[in-house]
C-alpha positions in Angstrom: 74.3 117.8 67.1 72.6 116.9 63.8 69.5 118.2 62.1 66.1 116.7 62.8 63.8 115.8 59.9 60.2 117.0 59.8 57.2 116.9 57.5 53.7 118.3 57.3 51.2 119.6 54.8 49.8 123.0 53.9 47.0 124.3 51.8 47.3 124.2 48.0 47.4 127.3 46.0 48.3 127.6 42.3 51.2 130.0 43.2 53.7 127.9 45.2 55.2 131.0 46.9 51.8 132.1 48.1 51.0 128.6 49.3 54.3 128.6 51.2 53.6 131.9 52.8 50.1 130.7 53.8 51.5 127.5 55.3 54.0 129.7 57.3 51.3 132.0 58.5 49.2 129.1 59.7 52.2 127.6 61.4 53.1 130.9 63.1 49.4 131.3 64.3 49.6 127.8 65.9 52.9 128.6 67.7 54.9 131.9 67.7 57.9 130.2 69.4 58.2 133.0 71.9 58.2 135.8 69.2 54.6 137.1 69.6 53.0 139.6 67.3 55.4 139.4 64.4 55.0 138.6 60.7 57.2 136.1 58.9 59.1 139.0 57.3 59.7 140.7 60.6 61.0 137.4 62.2 63.6 136.9 59.4 64.9 140.5 60.0 65.4 139.7 63.7 68.9 138.4 64.7 67.3 136.6 67.7 65.1 134.7 65.3 68.2 133.7 63.2 69.9 132.4 66.4 66.7 130.5 67.3 66.4 128.9 63.9 70.1 128.1 63.3 70.6 126.5 66.8 67.5 124.4 67.0 64.7 125.7 64.7 61.0 125.0 64.7 60.9 121.8 62.6 58.4 123.5 60.4 58.1 125.7 57.3 59.1 128.6 59.6 62.7 127.4 59.3 63.1 128.7 55.7 62.8 132.4 54.9 61.6 131.9 51.3 60.7 129.5 48.5 63.2 129.3 45.7 62.7 128.0 42.2 62.8 124.2 41.6 66.0 124.5 39.6 67.9 126.8 42.0 71.0 125.5 43.8 70.5 123.7 47.1 72.4 126.0 49.4 71.0 128.2 52.1 68.0 127.8 54.3 65.4 127.7 51.6 62.3 125.8 50.6 62.7 124.3 47.2 59.9 122.6 45.2 60.8 119.3 43.5 61.2 119.3 39.8 58.9 117.2 37.6 61.7 114.7 37.2 62.3 114.4 40.9 58.6 113.8 41.5 58.3 111.2 38.8 61.3 109.3 40.3 58.9 108.1 43.2 55.5 108.9 41.7 55.6 107.9 38.1 52.3 109.5 37.2 53.6 112.9 38.5 50.5 113.3 40.7 51.4 111.9 44.1 48.8 111.5 46.8 49.5 112.1 50.5 49.9 108.3 51.0 52.4 108.2 48.1 54.4 111.0 49.6 54.3 109.6 53.1 55.4 106.2 51.9 58.2 107.6 49.8 59.6 109.6 52.7 59.4 106.7 55.1 60.9 104.2 52.7 63.8 106.5 51.8 62.6 106.4 48.2 62.3 110.2 48.6 65.2 111.8 50.5 65.2 114.5 53.2 67.4 117.4 52.1 70.6 118.6 53.8 70.4 120.5 57.1 68.7 123.9 57.1 66.9 123.0 53.9 63.3 122.2 52.9 61.5 120.6 50.0 57.9 120.7 48.8 55.6 119.1 46.3 52.0 119.3 45.3 49.8 116.4 46.6 46.7 115.2 44.8 43.3 113.7 45.7 41.4 112.0 42.9 43.8 113.7 40.4 43.2 117.2 41.7 45.8 119.3 43.6 44.6 119.6 47.2 47.6 120.0 49.5 51.3 120.7 49.4 53.7 118.4 51.2 56.6 120.1 53.0 59.6 118.4 54.6 63.0 119.4 55.7 65.8 119.2 58.2 66.6 121.6 61.0 69.8 123.6 60.9 71.2 122.5 64.3 
């Protein structure tokens, strides 16, 4: 088996970790994947959740337990924001729109990460941050 790529957006917040948690909470409210009544933190303490994620996953932000710094190494099942340089490689003004991001992912100008990893970047509308684009690859 190989990992499956996924992408979606979540609400913007100035604090990237808070925005990531909010995106996870929204995703979990839409689909608890058979683990009802649990928080994100509780899920990541459950060995059954680990088995579920690492043998298939959700194809969403729920597949990563936490957001790491943009400059942290790329190992582990983490969500990592792009660095400014990584963003400017496909969005020279450093303020990508949803359409810029979508086109970059579909044209392979912007890569999907390795299996069990996620990436994110702020998306802009009329020069203002409005959403965060999340994408990744399942662990399976």
